N, C-alpha and C positions, 0 to 999 in steps of 0.2 A: 499570338495568341493561343495559349495553353487549352486543353479540353479538361472538363471538370467533371466529376462523378457524384450524381444526387443520390438524396436517402432512398431513392427507388432500387438502389444497386441491393442484390442479393447475395453479393459475395461467391458468386459462381467461378470466378477467374478466368474467364473467357477472354477478358481484356488485356490481362496481364500476359496470358500466352501468345497474344497476337502483337503486342507493342514491340516494335524494332528497337526501340531505344531501352528497354526495360524501365520505363518511367512508372509504372504502376506497382504499387504495394499493396499489402492488405493492413488495413487502418484498424481503429478501435472498433467502428461499427462497420464500416464496409472500405473497398478499396479506394485509394486514393493514387492521384497523379501529381507526380511530382513536375511543377511548372517549369522548372529550370531545365529539366531533363526531356521534356516534352517535345516532340518533333513537329506537332500540328499536322500530322499524314491523317488522322482519321481513322485509321484501322481499328483503333479501341471501340470508337462508336460504332462502327459499320457491323462488329462481333458482338455487341451486347443485346443480349435476348430480352432485357427490361428496359431498352431505350433509356437508360438511367446517363448516359454521356453524352454531353453537348459542349460544343465550343463556347469558351467564357466571354 
């Protein structure tokens, strides 16, 4: 089960800095998680100040 980033994302980049798999990159409107690279560790969700990341 990969994590996903909602439209609540403000593109602060906090999640990308915490991702041990480097599965998060900046998309067109907000950051996005590559589900194939995601380790399901939840580090990104714990870091997001907007609570924009949740388990899929």
